[in-house]
BAFI-3210 file (N, C-alpha, C; in Angstrom, 3 decimals, decimal comma, padded with zeros to 6 digits):
// residues 266
n [1|2|3|4|5|6|7|8|9|10|11|12|13|14|15|16|17|18|19|20|21|22|23|24|25|26|27|28|29|30|31|32|33|34|35|36|37|38|39|40|41|42|43|44|45|46|47|48|49|50|51|52|53|54|55|56|57|58|59|60|61|62|63|64|65|66|67|68|69|70|71|72|73|74|75|76|77|78|79|80|81|82|83|84|85|86|87|88|89|90|91|92|93|94|95|96|97|98|99|100|101|102|103|104|105|106|107|108|109|110|111|112|113|114|115|116|117|118|119|120|121|122|123|124|125|126|127|128|129|130|131|132|133|134|135|136|137|138|139|140|141|142|143|144|145|146|147|148|149|150|151|152|153|154|155|156|157|158|159|160|161|162|163|164|165|166|167|168|169|170|171|172|173|174|175|176|177|178|179|180|181|182|183|184|185|186|187|188|189|190|191|192|193|194|195|196|197|198|199|200|201|202|203|204|205|206|207|208|209|210|211|212|213|214|215|216|217|218|219|220|221|222|223|224|225|226|227|228|229|230|231|232|233|234|235|236|237|238|239|240|241|242|243|244|245|246|247|248|249|250|251|252|253|254|255|256|257|258|259|260|261|262|263|264|265|266]
n.u [087,045|086,612|088,110|089,962|089,805|090,977|089,577|090,217|089,370|090,390|090,942|091,667|091,865|093,879|095,446|096,474|095,890|093,597|093,181|091,815|092,538|094,823|095,934|094,737|095,853|098,495|097,794|096,148|097,747|099,243|098,010|096,295|093,881|090,368|089,063|086,702|086,716|088,213|086,950|084,697|085,645|086,843|084,586|083,079|084,898|084,556|081,661|081,714|083,431|081,615|080,141|079,507|077,787|074,436|072,734|071,955|073,497|076,308|075,528|075,209|077,841|079,329|078,557|079,512|082,249|082,518|081,834|084,005|086,089|085,630|086,972|089,618|092,805|093,564|096,308|097,537|096,778|097,392|100,266|100,821|099,618|101,629|103,808|103,350|102,496|104,647|105,306|102,727|101,227|102,868|104,322|101,916|100,897|099,584|101,566|100,633|098,520|100,080|101,481|099,472|098,367|100,440|100,366|097,947|098,611|100,523|099,362|097,882|095,801|094,194|094,905|092,547|092,066|089,628|088,058|086,292|087,698|089,557|090,352|092,763|094,421|094,185|095,536|098,242|098,789|098,158|100,372|102,552|102,154|102,406|099,975|098,041|095,273|092,315|089,330|087,886|086,745|085,500|086,175|084,195|086,058|086,864|088,621|090,907|090,427|088,503|085,086|083,326|081,276|080,552|081,568|081,818|080,961|082,563|081,223|079,391|076,720|077,370|080,084|079,859|078,745|080,910|082,741|081,156|080,984|083,636|084,362|082,694|084,004|086,761|086,111|085,814|084,985|082,702|082,100|084,446|085,942|087,523|087,019|087,856|087,283|087,054|084,520|081,073|079,471|080,380|079,298|077,788|079,686|081,138|079,141|079,099|080,919|082,591|084,257|084,309|086,155|086,612|088,213|089,710|087,157|084,429|081,795|079,334|079,873|081,569|079,918|078,127|079,967|080,640|078,249|077,964|079,879|082,366|085,886|087,818|090,061|093,071|094,906|097,854|099,968|101,829|104,016|106,672|107,728|110,406|111,087|109,190|110,006|112,655|111,630|109,792|109,264|109,116|106,748|103,800|101,123|098,807|098,906|097,546|094,960|091,679|089,499|087,497|087,382|086,497|088,016|090,511|089,849|088,753|091,212|092,904|091,215|091,712|094,532|094,827|093,165|095,207|097,533|096,612|096,333|098,728|100,140|098,962|100,038|102,570]
n.v [118,172|120,534|123,399|123,219|123,514|123,394|123,935|124,809|124,889|126,487|126,548|123,642|122,149|123,121|124,356|123,378|124,243|125,866|129,083|131,158|130,644|130,442|132,923|134,143|133,621|134,798|137,300|137,724|136,663|138,825|140,750|141,906|141,480|140,751|138,637|137,921|138,050|135,960|133,620|134,129|133,727|131,176|129,555|130,008|128,680|126,221|125,531|125,385|123,098|120,912|120,781|122,544|125,640|127,573|129,661|131,919|131,996|132,425|135,124|136,555|136,566|137,470|140,046|141,165|140,555|142,866|145,050|145,226|145,437|148,026|151,240|150,754|150,869|149,702|149,287|149,100|146,590|144,683|145,063|144,046|141,333|140,422|140,504|138,590|136,111|134,189|133,256|132,425|131,097|129,778|127,201|125,582|124,781|122,071|119,448|117,420|118,957|120,936|119,438|118,017|120,219|121,001|118,946|119,334|121,806|120,923|119,201|121,199|122,570|125,289|126,318|127,336|129,246|129,103|130,860|131,837|134,007|136,752|138,576|139,920|138,246|135,609|135,816|136,209|133,856|131,815|132,882|131,722|129,035|129,094|129,887|131,918|132,655|133,426|133,236|135,252|136,638|140,026|143,154|146,379|149,111|152,521|155,298|154,040|152,689|150,475|149,965|149,344|147,787|144,820|143,859|141,059|138,343|135,408|132,657|129,646|128,911|131,443|131,134|129,291|130,751|132,842|130,853|130,061|132,654|132,814|130,648|131,090|133,320|132,207|130,068|127,617|124,226|122,981|120,608|118,981|120,095|120,044|119,826|120,685|120,324|120,537|120,634|120,694|122,845|123,583|122,019|122,989|124,001|121,533|120,164|121,693|120,629|118,359|116,764|116,117|116,187|115,160|116,310|115,561|115,384|116,820|115,245|115,135|115,862|113,595|111,765|112,232|112,217|109,325|108,287|109,185|108,150|109,766|110,768|110,260|111,978|111,815|114,458|115,049|116,102|118,750|120,924|123,411|125,614|125,676|123,006|121,635|122,082|120,920|118,410|117,637|115,876|113,383|113,166|111,136|111,639|110,020|107,834|109,007|109,049|107,972|122,196|127,076|129,629|131,684|131,993|133,097|135,382|136,707|136,551|138,468|140,792|141,159|141,532|143,769|145,475|145,545|146,372|149,183|150,369|150,244|151,725|154,335|154,880|154,974]
n.w [015,507|017,713|019,279|022,845|026,177|029,522|032,578|035,875|039,283|042,259|045,266|047,355|044,966|043,258|045,032|048,196|050,524|052,884|052,026|053,213|056,179|055,885|055,366|057,456|059,894|060,533|060,581|062,715|065,064|064,992|066,050|063,865|062,867|064,118|066,594|065,962|063,031|062,076|063,209|061,675|059,058|059,288|059,655|057,235|055,444|056,660|056,002|053,348|052,933|054,092|051,994|050,382|049,674|049,255|046,977|048,406|050,588|049,390|048,092|050,223|051,145|049,286|049,241|051,706|051,462|049,407|050,642|052,591|051,235|050,487|048,981|049,442|047,881|044,768|043,566|045,943|047,103|045,142|045,411|047,910|047,516|045,738|047,586|049,695|048,200|047,747|050,292|051,568|049,593|047,347|048,589|048,790|046,501|044,769|043,635|041,676|040,510|039,284|037,234|036,056|034,942|033,178|031,439|029,949|028,930|026,991|025,198|023,816|024,868|026,280|029,322|032,320|035,332|037,435|039,669|042,868|044,036|044,305|041,573|041,409|042,998|042,088|039,396|040,092|041,245|039,382|037,404|038,712|037,829|035,193|033,984|032,184|031,900|033,529|035,616|037,323|040,682|040,248|041,245|041,400|040,060|041,034|040,162|040,735|043,112|045,120|044,945|046,442|045,016|043,323|040,405|038,766|039,972|040,570|041,226|041,901|039,535|038,098|037,390|035,516|033,482|033,047|031,973|029,605|028,264|027,638|026,176|023,940|022,864|022,513|021,002|021,785|022,077|024,560|024,815|024,114|026,552|029,502|033,320|036,434|040,088|043,468|044,964|045,658|044,988|042,908|040,952|038,582|036,856|036,469|035,063|032,918|030,923|028,723|029,877|033,008|036,062|039,452|042,089|045,161|046,506|048,111|050,262|049,206|046,331|045,679|045,918|043,764|041,588|041,613|041,012|038,529|037,206|036,975|036,702|039,877|041,334|043,440|045,072|046,639|047,267|048,178|046,879|046,813|044,400|043,385|043,808|042,550|039,856|039,714|040,198|038,508|036,065|037,375|038,939|039,604|038,087|037,015|038,706|040,559|040,260|041,404|047,954|048,587|046,942|048,258|050,370|049,840|048,888|051,032|052,750|051,017|051,662|054,435|054,487|053,018|054,827|056,837|055,630|054,765|057,403|058,392|056,851|057,334|059,826|059,180]
ca.u [087,179|086,919|089,270|089,309|090,377|090,780|089,239|090,706|088,846|091,569|091,246|091,667|091,987|095,218|095,940|096,313|095,402|092,657|093,501|091,313|093,058|096,536|096,409|094,330|096,755|099,588|097,143|095,610|098,843|099,926|096,934|095,905|092,227|089,771|088,856|085,289|087,149|088,807|085,883|083,939|086,496|086,790|083,003|082,710|085,462|083,805|080,558|082,340|083,959|080,558|079,130|079,135|076,917|073,641|072,941|072,018|075,073|077,316|075,393|075,811|079,422|079,826|078,059|080,486|083,664|082,618|081,911|085,133|087,255|085,419|087,861|090,919|093,771|093,881|097,642|098,341|096,586|098,065|101,636|100,420|099,528|102,980|104,836|102,721|102,374|105,585|105,121|101,367|100,482|103,530|104,426|100,778|100,500|099,593|102,356|099,807|097,789|101,079|101,760|098,246|098,284|101,430|099,885|097,168|099,121|101,254|098,169|097,405|094,745|094,134|094,228|092,061|091,943|088,315|087,664|085,443|088,786|089,705|091,140|094,357|094,993|094,272|096,295|099,814|098,860|098,387|101,577|103,420|101,912|102,256|098,725|097,444|093,747|091,354|087,814|087,928|085,836|085,989|085,432|084,293|086,881|086,669|089,585|092,040|090,025|087,383|083,835|082,195|080,234|081,014|081,191|081,322|081,239|082,768|080,894|078,046|076,299|078,202|081,158|079,455|078,670|082,120|083,136|080,504|081,638|085,149|084,225|082,247|085,079|087,631|085,650|085,874|083,947|082,942|081,962|085,511|086,602|087,903|087,087|088,351|086,822|086,472|083,313|079,694|079,037|080,878|078,795|077,127|080,830|081,527|078,382|079,077|082,061|082,327|085,413|084,580|086,763|086,297|089,616|089,687|085,863|083,754|081,047|078,145|080,698|082,019|078,552|077,693|080,909|080,552|076,810|078,026|081,225|083,227|086,971|087,854|091,401|093,559|095,839|098,117|101,448|101,890|105,444|107,065|108,080|111,753|111,178|108,320|110,866|113,474|111,108|108,414|109,188|108,756|105,356|102,839|099,682|098,052|098,862|096,796|093,490|091,041|089,523|086,629|088,177|086,015|089,071|091,400|089,138|088,964|092,724|093,279|090,517|092,232|095,751|094,759|093,096|096,693|098,531|096,141|096,119|100,189|100,592|098,523|100,822|104,059]
ca.v [118,347|121,871|123,825|123,030|124,232|122,885|124,877|124,438|125,586|126,930|125,853|122,156|121,769|123,420|124,758|122,185|124,947|126,887|130,308|132,056|130,136|130,699|134,563|135,052|133,157|135,589|138,405|137,363|136,805|140,284|141,515|142,959|141,381|140,397|136,854|137,569|137,773|134,584|132,849|134,057|133,141|129,672|129,084|129,981|127,442|124,750|125,107|124,842|121,717|120,338|120,209|123,969|126,766|127,628|130,854|133,024|132,132|132,946|136,292|137,290|136,318|138,349|141,475|141,120|141,245|144,155|146,168|144,966|146,192|149,321|152,433|150,297|150,999|148,641|148,823|148,529|145,300|144,053|144,833|143,161|139,897|140,061|140,233|137,383|134,891|133,111|132,648|131,972|130,139|129,003|126,044|124,604|124,255|120,610|119,102|116,919|119,797|121,582|118,646|117,941|121,629|121,062|117,789|119,854|122,816|120,124|118,572|122,303|123,057|126,321|126,276|128,610|129,070|129,623|130,805|133,276|134,550|138,164|138,484|140,428|137,040|134,408|136,058|136,221|132,381|131,663|132,929|130,452|127,709|129,714|129,983|133,467|132,931|133,187|133,750|135,314|137,651|141,240|144,321|147,545|150,021|154,014|156,134|153,030|152,255|149,550|151,023|148,621|146,938|143,493|143,626|139,685|137,244|133,921|131,607|128,719|129,037|132,504|130,458|128,777|132,128|133,161|129,837|129,981|133,673|132,634|129,637|131,936|134,405|131,515|128,846|126,363|123,080|122,635|118,683|118,547|120,614|119,390|120,761|119,974|121,076|119,606|121,085|120,392|123,976|123,872|120,930|123,452|124,262|120,283|119,524|122,062|120,290|116,898|116,022|116,555|115,236|115,670|116,271|115,806|115,757|116,869|114,052|115,493|115,678|112,304|110,702|112,418|111,674|108,054|108,076|109,581|107,553|110,907|110,291|111,089|112,559|112,394|115,098|114,777|116,432|120,346|120,749|124,637|125,893|125,131|121,551|121,307|122,429|119,982|117,049|117,447|114,477|112,208|113,097|110,335|112,212|109,094|107,115|110,026|108,661|106,867|122,401|127,818|131,249|132,713|132,163|133,827|136,829|137,221|136,928|139,788|141,835|141,371|141,965|145,106|146,366|145,867|147,590|150,651|150,802|150,473|153,099|155,533|154,938|155,655]
ca.w [016,977|018,322|020,021|024,238|027,515|030,861|033,558|037,226|040,602|042,991|046,575|047,265|043,976|042,984|046,281|049,351|052,075|053,092|051,803|054,512|057,403|055,747|055,704|058,962|061,339|061,006|060,762|064,125|065,741|065,011|066,238|062,604|062,533|065,528|066,838|065,238|061,607|062,230|063,258|060,408|057,708|059,364|059,487|056,146|055,090|057,246|055,203|051,831|053,243|054,425|050,966|049,418|049,983|048,442|046,276|049,600|051,385|048,291|047,915|051,613|051,197|048,089|049,557|052,852|050,603|048,569|051,703|053,276|050,461|049,838|049,584|049,264|046,667|043,833|043,490|047,294|047,003|044,154|045,682|049,107|047,099|045,440|048,768|050,344|047,641|047,987|051,756|051,863|048,601|046,731|049,040|048,966|045,184|044,438|042,681|040,850|039,882|038,438|036,133|034,885|033,932|031,832|030,510|029,162|028,056|026,325|024,414|023,079|025,475|027,257|030,830|032,840|036,536|037,485|041,043|043,189|044,626|043,516|040,337|042,100|043,545|041,095|038,080|040,281|041,214|037,860|037,106|039,342|037,126|033,584|033,484|031,946|031,644|034,795|035,512|038,974|041,205|039,786|042,191|040,749|040,449|040,465|040,608|041,223|044,370|045,217|045,264|047,184|044,321|042,850|038,841|038,396|041,001|040,134|042,461|041,572|038,146|037,584|037,074|033,984|032,687|032,469|031,197|028,409|027,554|027,128|025,153|022,774|022,403|021,675|019,877|022,412|022,228|025,636|024,955|024,552|027,523|030,965|034,245|037,952|041,115|044,760|045,600|044,955|044,577|041,262|040,001|037,320|036,350|035,872|034,274|031,673|030,026|028,491|030,892|034,369|037,198|041,012|042,957|046,548|046,409|049,282|050,306|048,160|045,082|045,741|045,523|042,356|040,863|041,680|040,346|036,876|036,749|036,795|037,618|040,819|041,548|044,839|044,963|047,961|047,489|047,862|046,497|046,289|043,037|043,089|044,039|041,189|038,790|039,729|040,259|037,685|035,343|038,204|039,696|038,874|037,758|036,580|039,778|041,732|040,100|042,150|047,755|047,769|046,628|049,216|051,625|049,206|048,851|052,514|053,031|050,578|052,269|055,795|054,386|052,861|055,954|057,568|055,003|054,832|058,733|058,714|055,829|058,083|060,988|058,937]
c.u [087,307|088,002|088,782|090,215|090,287|090,798|089,523|089,929|090,245|091,773|090,754|091,460|093,447|095,962|095,371|095,851|094,380|093,357|093,120|092,228|094,469|096,802|095,799|095,009|097,669|099,116|096,685|096,662|099,189|099,225|096,195|094,146|091,730|089,636|087,552|085,762|087,514|087,935|085,012|084,440|086,640|085,524|082,930|083,362|084,746|082,435|080,743|082,690|083,004|079,826|078,667|078,221|075,819|073,693|072,773|072,998|076,075|076,927|075,622|077,479|079,874|079,605|079,326|081,635|083,818|082,701|083,269|086,183|086,861|086,509|089,465|091,606|093,796|095,329|098,311|097,825|097,308|099,947|101,832|100,479|100,912|103,823|104,333|102,735|103,411|105,427|103,894|100,701|101,309|103,807|103,112|100,245|100,544|100,579|101,621|099,001|098,776|101,272|100,742|098,017|099,232|101,060|098,980|097,428|099,878|100,559|097,609|096,323|095,060|093,931|093,770|091,599|090,533|087,903|087,030|086,118|088,864|090,707|092,609|095,012|095,211|095,237|097,832|099,806|098,949|099,682|102,576|103,173|102,147|100,980|098,314|095,952|093,318|090,119|087,977|086,791|086,449|085,357|085,544|085,310|086,783|087,808|090,713|091,619|088,619|086,321|082,890|081,034|081,007|080,578|080,929|081,713|081,168|082,469|079,589|077,882|077,172|079,510|081,158|079,149|079,864|082,652|082,754|080,961|082,902|084,946|083,728|083,274|086,526|087,378|085,879|084,674|083,634|082,857|083,363|086,609|086,631|087,785|087,492|087,949|086,727|085,153|082,114|079,090|079,677|080,405|078,081|078,399|081,095|080,725|078,650|080,169|081,730|083,113|085,276|085,633|086,562|087,676|089,349|088,160|085,111|082,689|079,937|078,818|081,119|080,956|078,258|078,760|081,044|079,391|077,102|079,129|082,219|084,641|087,157|089,236|091,830|094,501|096,489|099,492|101,828|103,443|105,907|107,819|109,668|111,785|110,068|109,344|111,709|112,813|110,070|108,258|108,729|107,574|104,404|101,542|098,796|097,874|097,984|095,422|092,999|089,882|089,279|087,223|087,531|087,327|090,030|091,030|089,450|090,397|093,246|092,699|091,205|093,532|095,817|094,366|094,391|097,663|097,797|096,490|097,873|100,696|100,411|099,256|101,982|104,067]
c.v [119,808|121,995|123,444|123,615|123,052|123,885|124,137|125,463|125,593|126,333|124,432|121,570|121,936|123,622|123,724|122,924|125,633|128,531|131,141|131,776|130,724|132,129|134,693|134,633|134,119|137,195|138,597|137,623|138,223|141,387|142,645|142,681|140,798|138,807|136,765|137,373|136,480|133,403|132,661|133,459|131,608|129,028|128,951|128,804|125,884|124,300|124,894|123,443|120,789|119,867|121,562|124,706|127,068|129,196|131,933|133,205|132,919|134,474|137,158|137,561|137,510|139,885|141,885|141,462|142,426|145,123|146,259|145,762|147,641|150,246|152,027|150,299|149,679|148,189|148,659|147,068|144,275|144,007|143,974|141,640|139,437|139,770|139,004|136,174|133,785|132,642|131,596|131,001|129,137|127,748|125,243|124,364|122,795|120,085|118,143|117,645|120,576|120,672|118,127|119,203|121,531|120,133|118,466|120,832|121,938|119,489|119,777|122,771|124,438|126,109|127,281|128,291|129,896|129,746|132,083|134,008|135,836|138,075|138,989|139,364|136,043|134,600|135,610|134,259|131,606|131,550|132,102|129,325|128,213|129,717|131,573|133,661|132,696|133,896|133,833|136,427|139,055|142,398|145,567|148,488|151,784|154,653|155,154|152,529|151,500|150,479|150,557|147,659|145,786|143,692|142,246|139,008|136,162|132,765|131,019|128,910|130,447|132,190|130,060|129,895|132,661|132,157|129,896|131,493|133,649|131,642|130,098|132,927|133,698|130,388|127,615|125,330|122,599|121,165|118,093|119,222|119,947|120,371|119,962|120,932|119,961|119,859|120,899|121,733|124,290|122,516|121,557|123,821|122,596|119,782|120,307|121,642|119,037|115,896|116,474|115,740|116,075|115,407|116,564|115,900|115,817|115,589|114,189|115,163|114,401|111,235|110,966|112,152|110,153|107,687|107,831|108,972|108,576|110,273|111,238|111,203|112,736|113,232|115,303|115,591|118,050|120,283|122,541|124,452|125,495|123,708|120,795|121,318|121,277|118,502|116,811|116,405|113,469|112,090|112,202|110,683|111,153|108,031|107,920|109,656|107,675|106,187|123,279|129,176|132,283|132,886|133,229|135,323|137,483|137,602|138,322|140,802|142,058|141,793|143,277|146,111|146,759|146,812|148,883|151,161|151,149|151,504|154,410|155,779|155,660|156,827]
c.w [017,004|019,160|021,648|025,092|028,411|032,055|035,091|038,367|041,088|044,341|046,854|046,101|043,385|043,991|047,290|050,192|052,092|053,148|052,980|055,853|057,146|055,902|057,121|059,979|061,527|061,374|062,458|065,218|066,048|065,860|065,017|062,312|064,019|065,200|065,741|063,553|061,468|062,457|062,306|059,336|058,013|059,159|057,877|054,999|055,419|056,374|054,009|051,967|053,501|053,163|050,240|050,148|048,846|047,997|047,419|050,231|050,237|048,165|049,008|051,658|050,204|048,691|050,772|052,410|050,152|049,590|052,465|052,608|049,909|050,433|049,180|047,914|045,884|043,897|044,739|047,184|046,439|044,833|047,051|048,803|046,511|046,388|049,433|049,702|047,765|049,016|052,058|050,745|047,769|047,152|048,966|047,719|044,961|043,354|041,506|039,845|038,677|037,175|035,497|034,320|032,925|030,926|029,476|028,249|026,633|024,916|023,551|023,632|026,222|028,295|031,488|034,076|036,787|039,049|041,616|044,077|043,842|042,602|040,558|042,611|042,794|040,053|038,963|040,634|040,159|037,094|037,572|038,500|035,778|033,161|033,178|031,899|032,933|034,329|036,896|039,188|040,813|040,678|041,239|040,904|040,207|041,080|041,097|042,753|044,258|045,482|046,080|046,793|043,538|040,984|038,377|039,669|040,703|040,950|041,625|039,996|037,529|036,821|035,792|032,919|032,138|031,754|029,631|027,688|026,967|026,066|023,711|022,003|021,850|020,905|020,693|022,245|023,584|025,709|024,881|025,417|028,673|032,034|035,738|039,087|042,328|045,326|044,841|044,518|043,240|040,446|038,565|036,583|035,607|034,907|032,663|030,605|029,619|029,139|032,094|035,087|038,643|041,719|044,527|047,062|047,871|049,176|049,200|046,696|044,577|045,043|044,051|041,085|040,493|040,970|038,892|036,422|036,473|037,335|038,857|041,519|042,996|044,617|046,410|048,382|047,236|047,787|046,307|045,013|042,731|042,739|042,808|039,868|038,616|039,675|039,350|036,738|036,323|038,965|038,866|039,074|037,555|037,883|040,978|041,447|040,661|041,360|047,051|047,544|047,433|050,124|051,048|049,282|050,310|053,057|052,267|051,384|053,683|055,651|054,128|053,637|056,594|056,824|055,167|056,102|058,836|057,860|056,398|059,094|060,412|057,881]
res [m|g|l|s|a|a|f|f|d|l|d|k|t|v|i|a|k|s|s|a|l|a|f|g|r|p|f|y|r|d|g|l|i|s|r|r|d|v|v|k|s|a|y|a|q|l|m|f|r|l|g|g|t|d|e|q|t|m|a|r|t|r|d|y|l|a|a|l|c|k|g|w|s|v|e|q|v|q|q|i|v|a|e|a|l|d|e|l|i|n|p|y|v|y|a|e|a|a|v|l|i|g|e|h|q|a|a|g|r|d|v|v|l|v|s|a|s|g|d|e|m|v|r|p|i|g|a|l|l|g|v|t|d|v|i|a|t|r|m|t|i|v|d|g|r|y|s|g|e|v|e|f|y|a|a|g|t|s|k|v|d|g|v|k|e|l|a|a|e|r|g|y|d|l|a|e|c|f|a|y|s|d|s|s|s|d|l|p|l|l|e|a|v|g|h|p|s|a|v|n|p|d|r|s|l|r|r|v|a|t|e|r|s|w|p|i|l|a|f|r|h|p|v|p|l|g|r|r|l|r|d|r|p|a|v|p|v|a|a|a|a|l|g|v|g|v|g|v|a|i|g|i|a|i|y|g|r|h|r|r|t|r|a|a|v|t]
***
C-alpha cells in the first residue's frame, strides 16, 4: 500500500459559512464596499450553491480577482487576514470536519486543504486545524505586491493538477487517497482519488454521489476553536454520515481595499 493523503475543499466542507458574505457584511455596513460589490459576491456564491460554475465563469472570476488585488501589499493582506480570522472564520469551522481531519492525521495520512481561495487566507485557516499543506490560488508577486496576474488558480480541473503534482512529489497513491467536497465543480477532484466523499452536497453532486455509491456526509455543527479542544472526543463523526473559495478570495480583496484606504487616510 502506498502513501496516502486526505484532500479537503474549504467552503461548505470545512467552513460552515459563505466566506464572501461573512466578510462583505461588515464592510458594507461601514461603507467600505459598494452595493454592487455585495451583490456581485452574493451572486457568485448563489451560482456555486446551485450547482457549480463552468470553466468560463471561473476564468472570469479569476481575472476579476486578479485585477482587484493588483498593487496591494502582500504583507498588508497577510496582516489583515490574521486580524480578521478569529472573528470571521474560527467560529464557523465544522466540528465534524475538525475531528475527521484529526482522524486522518492519526491514521498517518497527510491532510491537504484544496481551495480556490488565496493562499494567504487558506494557510492561516489550515493552522487553526493543525494543517500545514495547502493547494490554493497564488497571485503573482512583484516587489512584495500583487502584479494583477494569477500564477495558479486552484479551481475546477486545476485543483486536480495541483493534487497530482503534490502526489508525484510526495509519492501518494491516489487510489488510497481521500477527498471531500460539497460542490459539483469539484467532481474532477473527487474522481481523482480512490475514496471520494460528498459533504453537504449541492443537488448535482448529491445525484452523482448517489449514483456512484459515494459516502454522503452531513456536517452541521460549527464550533469555535476553544470548544473544539474541550469537546473533541465527544463529536460523533460516524453519526454524521448519511460548501467555494471564490468567497474567501473576494473577502481578502475587499478587506485589502479597506486597509489600503485606511492607511492612506492615516
